[in-house]
C-alpha positions as a Markdown table, in Angstrom:
| # | Residue | x | y | z |
|---|---|---|---|---|
| 1 | Met | -0.2 | -0.1 | -0.1 |
| 2 | Leu | 1.5 | 3.6 | -0.9 |
| 3 | Ser | 1.8 | 5.9 | 2.0 |
| 4 | Ser | 0.4 | 9.3 | 2.5 |
| 5 | Ile | 0.6 | 12.1 | 4.8 |
| 6 | Asp | -2.2 | 14.8 | 5.4 |
| 7 | Leu | -1.1 | 18.5 | 6.3 |
| 8 | Phe | -3.9 | 20.8 | 7.7 |
| 9 | Ala | -6.1 | 17.6 | 7.8 |
| 10 | Gly | -9.1 | 18.9 | 9.5 |
| 11 | Gly | -11.4 | 16.1 | 10.6 |
| 12 | Gly | -10.2 | 13.9 | 7.8 |
| 13 | Gly | -12.4 | 14.2 | 4.7 |
| 14 | Leu | -9.3 | 14.2 | 2.4 |
| 15 | Ser | -7.7 | 11.3 | 4.1 |
| 16 | Glu | -10.8 | 9.3 | 3.8 |
| 17 | Gly | -10.6 | 9.7 | 0.1 |
| 18 | Met | -6.9 | 8.7 | 0.3 |
| 19 | Lys | -7.5 | 5.5 | 2.1 |
| 20 | Gln | -10.5 | 4.8 | -0.3 |
| 21 | Ala | -7.9 | 5.2 | -3.2 |
| 22 | Gly | -5.5 | 2.9 | -1.8 |
| 23 | Phe | -3.2 | 4.9 | 0.3 |
| 24 | Ser | -2.0 | 4.6 | 4.2 |
| 25 | Val | -2.2 | 7.6 | 5.9 |
| 26 | Leu | 0.7 | 7.7 | 8.2 |
| 27 | Ser | 0.4 | 11.0 | 10.0 |
| 28 | Ala | -1.4 | 14.4 | 9.8 |
| 29 | Val | -1.1 | 17.8 | 10.9 |
| 30 | Glu | -4.3 | 19.7 | 12.4 |
| 31 | Asn | -4.3 | 22.5 | 15.0 |
| 32 | Asn | -7.9 | 22.6 | 15.8 |
| 33 | Pro | -8.5 | 20.4 | 18.7 |
| 34 | Tyr | -12.1 | 19.3 | 17.7 |
| 35 | Ala | -11.2 | 18.4 | 14.2 |
| 36 | Ala | -8.1 | 16.6 | 15.4 |
| 37 | Glu | -10.1 | 14.4 | 17.7 |
| 38 | Thr | -12.3 | 13.4 | 14.9 |
| 39 | Phe | -9.1 | 12.5 | 12.7 |
| 40 | Arg | -7.8 | 10.2 | 15.6 |
| 41 | Ala | -11.4 | 8.5 | 15.9 |
| 42 | Asn | -11.3 | 7.7 | 12.2 |
| 43 | Asn | -7.7 | 7.3 | 11.6 |
| 44 | Lys | -6.4 | 5.2 | 14.7 |
| 45 | Asp | -2.9 | 4.2 | 12.9 |
| 46 | Ala | -1.9 | 7.5 | 11.9 |
| 47 | Val | 0.4 | 9.8 | 14.0 |
| 48 | Met | -1.4 | 13.0 | 14.8 |
| 49 | Phe | 0.5 | 16.5 | 15.0 |
| 50 | Glu | -1.8 | 18.8 | 17.0 |
| 51 | Asn | 0.1 | 22.0 | 16.2 |
| 52 | Asp | 0.6 | 24.9 | 14.1 |
| 53 | Ile | 2.2 | 23.6 | 10.9 |
| 54 | Arg | 4.7 | 26.2 | 11.3 |
| 55 | Phe | 6.2 | 24.5 | 14.2 |
| 56 | Val | 6.4 | 21.0 | 12.5 |
| 57 | Ser | 9.3 | 20.0 | 10.7 |
| 58 | Gly | 9.6 | 17.4 | 7.8 |
| 59 | Lys | 12.2 | 15.6 | 9.6 |
| 60 | Glu | 9.9 | 15.1 | 12.7 |
| 61 | Ile | 7.1 | 14.0 | 10.4 |
| 62 | Leu | 9.3 | 11.6 | 8.7 |
| 63 | Lys | 10.9 | 10.1 | 12.1 |
| 64 | Arg | 7.3 | 9.5 | 13.4 |
| 65 | Ala | 6.3 | 7.9 | 10.3 |
| 66 | Glu | 9.3 | 5.6 | 10.3 |
| 67 | Ile | 10.2 | 6.6 | 6.7 |
| 68 | Lys | 13.3 | 8.3 | 5.0 |
| 69 | Lys | 13.3 | 11.5 | 2.9 |
| 70 | Gly | 12.0 | 10.5 | -0.5 |
| 71 | Glu | 10.2 | 7.3 | 0.4 |
| 72 | Leu | 6.8 | 9.3 | 0.9 |
| 73 | Asp | 4.5 | 8.6 | -1.8 |
| 74 | Leu | 2.1 | 11.4 | -1.5 |
| 75 | Leu | 2.1 | 14.6 | 0.5 |
| 76 | Ala | -1.4 | 16.2 | 0.4 |
| 77 | Gly | -3.1 | 19.1 | 2.2 |
| 78 | Cys | -5.5 | 21.8 | 1.9 |
| 79 | Pro | -4.0 | 25.1 | 3.5 |
| 80 | Pro | -6.3 | 27.5 | 4.6 |
| 81 | Cys | -6.2 | 30.6 | 2.3 |
| 82 | Gln | -10.1 | 32.1 | 3.1 |
| 83 | Ser | -9.0 | 35.5 | 1.7 |
| 84 | Phe | -8.8 | 34.2 | -1.6 |
| 85 | Ser | -12.5 | 32.9 | -1.1 |
| 86 | Ser | -15.4 | 34.6 | -3.1 |
| 87 | Leu | -17.4 | 34.6 | 0.2 |
| 88 | Thr | -14.7 | 36.7 | 1.7 |
| 89 | Arg | -15.7 | 40.5 | 1.4 |
| 90 | Asn | -12.5 | 42.2 | 2.1 |
| 91 | Tyr | -9.4 | 40.6 | 0.4 |
| 92 | Arg | -6.4 | 41.2 | 2.6 |
| 93 | Glu | -3.0 | 40.0 | 1.1 |
| 94 | Glu | -1.5 | 40.3 | 4.6 |
| 95 | Asp | -3.7 | 37.5 | 6.0 |
| 96 | Ser | -1.4 | 35.3 | 7.6 |
| 97 | Arg | -3.2 | 32.0 | 6.4 |
| 98 | Asn | -2.1 | 32.9 | 3.0 |
| 99 | Ser | 1.4 | 32.1 | 3.8 |
| 100 | Leu | 0.5 | 28.8 | 4.9 |
| 101 | Ile | 1.0 | 27.6 | 1.3 |
| 102 | Lys | 4.6 | 28.4 | 2.0 |
| 103 | Glu | 4.7 | 25.7 | 4.6 |
| 104 | Val | 3.5 | 23.1 | 2.1 |
| 105 | Ser | 6.7 | 24.0 | -0.2 |
| 106 | Arg | 8.9 | 23.8 | 2.9 |
| 107 | Leu | 7.7 | 20.5 | 4.0 |
| 108 | Val | 7.9 | 19.3 | 0.4 |
| 109 | Arg | 11.7 | 20.3 | 0.3 |
| 110 | Glu | 12.1 | 18.6 | 3.8 |
| 111 | Thr | 10.3 | 15.5 | 2.9 |
| 112 | Met | 10.6 | 15.0 | -1.3 |
| 113 | Pro | 7.7 | 13.0 | -1.5 |
| 114 | Lys | 7.0 | 11.2 | -5.0 |
| 115 | Ala | 3.9 | 13.2 | -5.5 |
| 116 | Ile | 2.0 | 16.4 | -4.2 |
| 117 | Met | -1.7 | 17.1 | -4.0 |
| 118 | Ile | -2.9 | 20.3 | -2.9 |
| 119 | Glu | -6.5 | 21.4 | -2.8 |
| 120 | Asn | -7.9 | 25.1 | -2.2 |
| 121 | Val | -10.5 | 27.6 | -2.8 |
| 122 | Pro | -10.6 | 28.6 | -6.5 |
| 123 | Gly | -9.4 | 32.1 | -5.7 |
| 124 | Leu | -5.9 | 30.9 | -5.3 |
| 125 | Ala | -5.4 | 30.8 | -9.2 |
| 126 | Lys | -6.4 | 34.5 | -9.5 |
| 127 | Arg | -6.4 | 36.8 | -6.3 |
| 128 | Gly | -3.8 | 34.4 | -4.7 |
| 129 | Lys | -1.6 | 34.0 | -8.0 |
| 130 | Thr | 1.3 | 35.6 | -6.3 |
| 131 | Phe | 1.4 | 32.9 | -3.4 |
| 132 | Leu | 0.6 | 30.2 | -6.1 |
| 133 | Asp | 3.4 | 31.2 | -8.5 |
| 134 | Asp | 5.9 | 31.2 | -5.7 |
| 135 | Phe | 4.8 | 27.7 | -4.7 |
| 136 | Leu | 5.1 | 26.6 | -8.5 |
| 137 | Ser | 8.5 | 28.1 | -8.8 |
| 138 | Ser | 9.6 | 26.6 | -5.5 |
| 139 | Ile | 8.6 | 23.0 | -6.1 |
| 140 | Ala | 9.6 | 23.1 | -9.8 |
| 141 | Ser | 13.3 | 23.9 | -8.5 |
| 142 | Leu | 13.1 | 20.6 | -6.7 |
| 143 | Gly | 12.0 | 18.7 | -10.0 |
| 144 | Tyr | 8.4 | 18.5 | -9.5 |
| 145 | Lys | 6.3 | 18.8 | -12.6 |
| 146 | Ala | 2.7 | 20.3 | -11.9 |
| 147 | Asn | -0.8 | 20.6 | -13.5 |
| 148 | Phe | -3.6 | 22.4 | -11.8 |
| 149 | Asp | -7.1 | 23.5 | -12.5 |
| 150 | Val | -10.4 | 24.7 | -10.8 |
| 151 | Leu | -13.0 | 21.7 | -11.1 |
| 152 | Gln | -16.5 | 21.4 | -10.1 |
| 153 | Val | -16.9 | 18.7 | -7.7 |
| 154 | Ala | -20.2 | 17.7 | -9.1 |
| 155 | Asn | -18.5 | 16.7 | -12.3 |
| 156 | Tyr | -16.8 | 13.7 | -10.3 |
| 157 | Gly | -20.0 | 12.1 | -8.4 |
| 158 | Val | -20.4 | 14.6 | -5.6 |
| 159 | Pro | -24.2 | 15.7 | -5.1 |
| 160 | Gln | -23.0 | 19.2 | -4.6 |
| 161 | Asp | -22.4 | 22.6 | -6.3 |
| 162 | Arg | -18.6 | 23.3 | -5.1 |
| 163 | Lys | -15.7 | 24.6 | -6.9 |
| 164 | Arg | -12.2 | 23.7 | -6.1 |
| 165 | Phe | -8.7 | 24.5 | -7.1 |
| 166 | Val | -6.7 | 21.2 | -7.5 |
| 167 | Leu | -2.8 | 21.0 | -7.9 |
| 168 | Leu | -1.2 | 17.5 | -8.7 |
| 169 | Ala | 2.4 | 17.3 | -9.1 |
| 170 | Gly | 5.0 | 14.2 | -9.4 |
| 171 | Leu | 8.7 | 14.3 | -8.8 |
| 172 | Gly | 10.1 | 14.2 | -12.4 |
| 173 | Phe | 6.7 | 13.0 | -13.8 |
| 174 | Glu | 3.3 | 14.6 | -14.5 |
| 175 | Ile | 0.1 | 13.7 | -12.9 |
| 176 | Glu | -2.7 | 14.5 | -15.3 |
| 177 | Ile | -6.0 | 16.2 | -13.7 |
| 178 | Pro | -8.7 | 13.5 | -13.9 |
| 179 | Lys | -11.2 | 13.9 | -16.6 |
| 180 | Pro | -15.0 | 14.5 | -15.2 |
| 181 | Thr | -17.1 | 11.6 | -15.1 |
| 182 | His | -20.6 | 13.2 | -14.8 |
| 183 | Ser | -22.3 | 16.3 | -16.4 |
| 184 | Arg | -25.4 | 18.3 | -15.2 |
| 185 | Lys | -27.8 | 16.0 | -17.7 |
| 186 | Gly | -25.4 | 13.1 | -18.4 |
| 187 | Asp | -24.3 | 13.8 | -21.9 |
| 188 | Glu | -22.0 | 11.9 | -24.3 |
| 189 | Asn | -20.5 | 9.2 | -22.1 |
| 190 | Met | -20.8 | 10.9 | -18.7 |
| 191 | Arg | -23.4 | 10.1 | -16.0 |
| 192 | Pro | -25.8 | 12.9 | -14.8 |
| 193 | Trp | -24.9 | 14.6 | -11.6 |
| 194 | Val | -25.7 | 12.5 | -8.4 |
| 195 | Thr | -28.6 | 14.3 | -6.7 |
| 196 | Val | -29.7 | 15.3 | -3.3 |
| 197 | Gly | -32.5 | 12.9 | -3.6 |
| 198 | Glu | -30.1 | 10.0 | -4.4 |
| 199 | Ala | -27.7 | 11.0 | -1.8 |
| 200 | Leu | -30.1 | 11.2 | 0.9 |
| 201 | Lys | -32.5 | 8.6 | 0.0 |
| 202 | Asp | -32.2 | 6.1 | 3.0 |
| 203 | Val | -31.1 | 8.5 | 5.7 |
| 204 | Asp | -33.6 | 8.0 | 8.8 |
| 205 | Glu | -35.8 | 11.0 | 9.9 |
| 206 | Pro | -33.6 | 12.9 | 11.9 |
| 207 | Ile | -34.4 | 13.9 | 15.7 |
| 208 | Leu | -34.1 | 17.6 | 17.2 |
| 209 | Leu | -31.2 | 18.8 | 18.9 |
| 210 | Ser | -33.1 | 19.5 | 22.2 |
| 211 | Glu | -34.2 | 16.0 | 22.2 |
| 212 | Ala | -30.7 | 14.6 | 21.3 |
| 213 | Asn | -29.3 | 16.5 | 24.3 |
| 214 | Arg | -31.7 | 15.0 | 26.5 |
| 215 | Asn | -30.8 | 11.5 | 25.6 |
| 216 | Gly | -27.1 | 11.8 | 25.4 |
| 217 | Gly | -26.0 | 14.0 | 22.8 |
| 218 | Gly | -25.9 | 13.9 | 18.9 |
| 219 | Arg | -23.1 | 11.4 | 18.8 |
| 220 | Lys | -25.5 | 8.6 | 20.3 |
| 221 | Phe | -27.7 | 9.2 | 17.2 |
| 222 | Asn | -24.7 | 9.3 | 14.7 |
| 223 | Trp | -25.3 | 13.0 | 14.5 |
| 224 | Asn | -28.6 | 12.4 | 12.5 |
| 225 | Val | -29.8 | 15.5 | 14.5 |
| 226 | Thr | -31.4 | 18.7 | 13.1 |
| 227 | Arg | -31.6 | 22.2 | 15.0 |
| 228 | Asn | -34.6 | 23.3 | 16.8 |
| 229 | Leu | -36.3 | 26.2 | 14.5 |
| 230 | Ala | -37.9 | 29.4 | 15.6 |
| 231 | Ser | -41.5 | 29.6 | 14.7 |
| 232 | Ile | -40.7 | 32.4 | 12.3 |
| 233 | Asn | -38.4 | 30.2 | 10.3 |
| 234 | Leu | -40.9 | 27.3 | 10.3 |
| 235 | Glu | -43.2 | 29.7 | 9.1 |
| 236 | Arg | -41.1 | 30.9 | 6.4 |
| 237 | Leu | -40.1 | 27.3 | 5.2 |
| 238 | Lys | -43.8 | 26.6 | 4.5 |
| 239 | His | -43.6 | 29.2 | 1.9 |
| 240 | Leu | -40.4 | 28.0 | 0.2 |
| 241 | Lys | -40.5 | 25.6 | -2.8 |
| 242 | Pro | -37.7 | 23.1 | -3.4 |
| 243 | Gly | -34.9 | 24.5 | -5.2 |
| 244 | Gly | -36.4 | 28.0 | -5.2 |
| 245 | Pro | -35.1 | 31.4 | -3.8 |
| 246 | Arg | -35.8 | 33.1 | -0.7 |
| 247 | Tyr | -38.0 | 35.7 | -2.6 |
| 248 | Asp | -41.0 | 33.2 | -2.2 |
| 249 | Ile | -41.3 | 34.1 | 1.4 |
| 250 | Pro | -44.1 | 36.6 | 1.8 |
| 251 | Asp | -42.6 | 40.0 | 2.5 |
| 252 | His | -44.0 | 40.2 | 6.1 |
| 253 | Leu | -42.3 | 37.0 | 7.1 |
| 254 | Arg | -39.0 | 38.1 | 5.7 |
| 255 | Pro | -36.0 | 39.5 | 7.9 |
| 256 | Glu | -35.9 | 43.2 | 8.0 |
| 257 | Cys | -32.9 | 43.5 | 5.6 |
| 258 | His | -34.7 | 41.6 | 3.0 |
| 259 | Lys | -38.2 | 43.3 | 2.9 |
| 260 | Gly | -39.2 | 44.7 | -0.3 |
| 261 | Val | -36.2 | 43.3 | -2.1 |
| 262 | Asn | -36.2 | 40.8 | -4.8 |
| 263 | Asn | -32.8 | 40.7 | -5.8 |
| 264 | Gly | -29.1 | 40.6 | -4.5 |
| 265 | Phe | -27.8 | 37.2 | -2.8 |
| 266 | Ser | -30.4 | 34.8 | -3.1 |
| 267 | Asn | -28.9 | 31.8 | -1.5 |
| 268 | Val | -30.0 | 32.0 | 1.9 |
| 269 | Tyr | -33.7 | 31.0 | 3.2 |
| 270 | Gly | -34.1 | 28.5 | 0.5 |
| 271 | Arg | -34.7 | 24.8 | 0.2 |
| 272 | Met | -32.6 | 22.2 | -1.6 |
| 273 | Ser | -34.2 | 20.1 | -4.4 |
| 274 | Phe | -34.2 | 16.6 | -4.7 |
| 275 | Glu | -33.7 | 16.9 | -8.4 |
| 276 | Ser | -30.7 | 18.7 | -8.4 |
| 277 | Val | -27.1 | 18.9 | -6.6 |
| 278 | Ser | -26.9 | 20.7 | -3.1 |
| 279 | Pro | -25.5 | 24.3 | -2.6 |
| 280 | Thr | -22.0 | 24.5 | -1.2 |
| 281 | Ile | -21.9 | 22.7 | 2.1 |
| 282 | Thr | -20.4 | 25.2 | 4.7 |
| 283 | Gly | -19.9 | 25.2 | 8.6 |
| 284 | Gly | -23.5 | 26.8 | 8.7 |
| 285 | Cys | -25.0 | 23.9 | 7.0 |
| 286 | Thr | -27.7 | 23.4 | 9.5 |
| 287 | Val | -28.7 | 26.9 | 9.8 |
| 288 | Leu | -31.6 | 28.3 | 7.5 |
| 289 | Ser | -30.4 | 31.9 | 7.2 |
| 290 | Lys | -26.7 | 30.8 | 6.3 |
| 291 | Gly | -27.5 | 29.2 | 2.9 |
| 292 | Arg | -30.1 | 27.3 | 0.9 |
| 293 | Phe | -30.0 | 24.4 | 3.7 |
| 294 | Gly | -33.6 | 24.0 | 3.9 |
| 295 | His | -34.7 | 20.2 | 3.5 |
| 296 | Pro | -36.6 | 19.7 | 0.3 |
| 297 | Val | -40.0 | 18.9 | 1.6 |
| 298 | Ala | -39.6 | 18.6 | 5.3 |
| 299 | Asp | -40.2 | 21.9 | 7.5 |
| 300 | Arg | -36.7 | 21.6 | 8.7 |
| 301 | Thr | -33.0 | 22.3 | 7.8 |
| 302 | Ile | -31.0 | 19.3 | 6.4 |
| 303 | Ser | -29.5 | 17.2 | 9.6 |
| 304 | Val | -25.9 | 17.1 | 10.3 |
| 305 | Arg | -25.6 | 13.6 | 9.1 |
| 306 | Glu | -27.4 | 14.5 | 5.9 |
| 307 | Ala | -24.7 | 17.5 | 5.3 |
| 308 | Ala | -21.9 | 14.8 | 6.0 |
| 309 | Arg | -23.7 | 12.6 | 3.1 |
| 310 | Leu | -23.7 | 15.8 | 0.8 |
| 311 | Gln | -20.0 | 15.8 | 1.5 |
| 312 | Thr | -19.8 | 12.3 | 0.7 |
| 313 | Phe | -18.7 | 11.1 | 4.2 |
| 314 | Pro | -19.7 | 7.4 | 4.9 |
| 315 | Asp | -22.1 | 6.8 | 7.6 |
| 316 | Ser | -19.6 | 4.9 | 9.4 |
| 317 | Phe | -17.3 | 8.1 | 9.7 |
| 318 | Ser | -17.4 | 9.4 | 13.2 |
| 319 | Phe | -17.6 | 13.0 | 14.5 |
| 320 | Glu | -16.3 | 13.2 | 17.8 |
| 321 | Ser | -17.8 | 16.5 | 19.4 |
| 322 | Asp | -20.8 | 17.0 | 21.6 |
| 323 | Tyr | -21.4 | 20.3 | 20.0 |
| 324 | Ile | -23.3 | 20.9 | 16.9 |
| 325 | Asp | -21.3 | 24.0 | 15.7 |
| 326 | His | -18.1 | 22.1 | 15.9 |
| 327 | Val | -19.5 | 19.4 | 13.9 |
| 328 | Cys | -20.6 | 21.2 | 11.1 |
| 329 | Gln | -17.6 | 23.2 | 10.8 |
| 330 | Ile | -15.5 | 20.1 | 10.4 |
| 331 | Ile | -18.1 | 18.9 | 7.9 |
| 332 | Gly | -18.4 | 22.1 | 5.9 |
| 333 | Asn | -14.2 | 22.9 | 5.8 |
| 334 | Ala | -13.8 | 19.2 | 4.6 |
| 335 | Leu | -13.0 | 18.0 | 1.1 |
| 336 | Pro | -15.6 | 15.9 | -0.2 |
| 337 | Cys | -14.3 | 12.3 | 0.1 |
| 338 | Glu | -15.4 | 11.0 | -3.1 |
| 339 | Phe | -13.7 | 14.1 | -4.9 |
| 340 | Ala | -10.5 | 13.4 | -2.8 |
| 341 | Arg | -10.8 | 9.8 | -4.0 |
| 342 | Val | -10.9 | 10.5 | -7.5 |
| 343 | Met | -7.9 | 12.9 | -7.2 |
| 344 | Ser | -6.0 | 10.7 | -5.0 |
| 345 | Asn | -6.5 | 7.5 | -7.4 |
| 346 | Ala | -4.9 | 9.7 | -10.3 |
| 347 | Cys | -1.8 | 10.3 | -8.0 |
| 348 | Arg | -1.7 | 6.6 | -7.2 |
| 349 | Glu | -1.8 | 5.3 | -10.7 |
| 350 | Ser | 0.8 | 7.9 | -11.7 |
| 351 | Ile | 3.3 | 7.0 | -8.9 |
| 352 | Gln | 2.8 | 3.3 | -9.8 |
| 353 | Lys | 3.4 | 4.0 | -13.4 |
| 354 | His | 6.7 | 6.0 | -12.8 |
| 355 | Ala | 8.0 | 3.7 | -10.0 |
C-alpha cells in the first residue's frame, strides 16, 4: 500500500478519500482540537501532530512515520487561504493564513515525496496568484512537474455544487488532472450529476437537537440531528419551494434586511431540491439563514448527517464532538471524500506507472 501524509487535515475528509484510493495515511497535521479528535477517531493508526504547521518539521514527520526522506508516496493538504474565497468580502493580502502554502513548499523540500496534491479555494489561481506562482517556482526547482485547474466537484460524483482548485505534481513526472465522469444532464459518455434525492434517499428521519441533548447527545444518534427552529423560520419554510429562492417568502415574514427586496444574494433562506445537487456545504449547513439549507420537503433544515452525506462522508465516519457547531464546521471545511478519492486515485496510478 502506498503511503501518504495529510497536512491541514481537519476532521479527515481528504484522508478518507486517500484511504479509499489505496493509500495508507501515516500521519497528519491539524491544530484545531475538535477536528484533530475526529481525525484520530477515524484514523487510529496515523500519528497526529496537533500543532501549528509552522512549528512542525519534515524531519519530525518522517521520523514519527518511520520513513526516510524521498520514501513518502504522497504529501497532500488543503492549506487555509480564506482571503482568496469568493465569500470573503475584504481581500487582505497580508492575512497570515495566506502564507501557509509556503509551509507546504517547505515540507515538500524537507520530505521530497514522490507526489503532491493540493486543494484550495478557486481564488488561489487568481487573487492568490502571487502565492501560487511562488509555490510552483519552489517545487519546480526541486524537480516537480505540476498540473492544476479549478474543478466542479459535481462533475466527479459529488452531489454538491462546489468548485475547488486542485494541483497535482509528480517528482520528475506529470499527474494528469482526472477527466470529469459526470455532467449536469449526463451527456456523451458521462453520467448525470448525483442528486440530493439520491444522496439522502435512505437517511432516517432525524431527531431534534433538544431531544438528542436530553438523551445522550448528538453522537449517540450518529449526528442525524437537526436544529430546533424558531417559529418564524418554520413559517418561512412553509412558503419555500424546492430549489427556489428566498423571494418566495412573503414580505411580512422576511428579515428586515430582505423586506421589499427581490434581488441580491438569494442563496439563503431556501430549500434544496431532490432533483438537483445541493449548494456548497459550509460550516453553517444546518442554519436556514446561512444558506439554501432547507430540506427539500420537510419543514426543517438538513440534518448534520445529511450534510455529511452531501460531502460524501460514509455513515460509518464518526464526528467526535458533542457540539453541533463544531461538527458542522468540520463537515463544511472538509474536501468531499469522493472528490478526494478520485484525485488521489490519479496520483496513485501515476506513482505506480513511474515507479
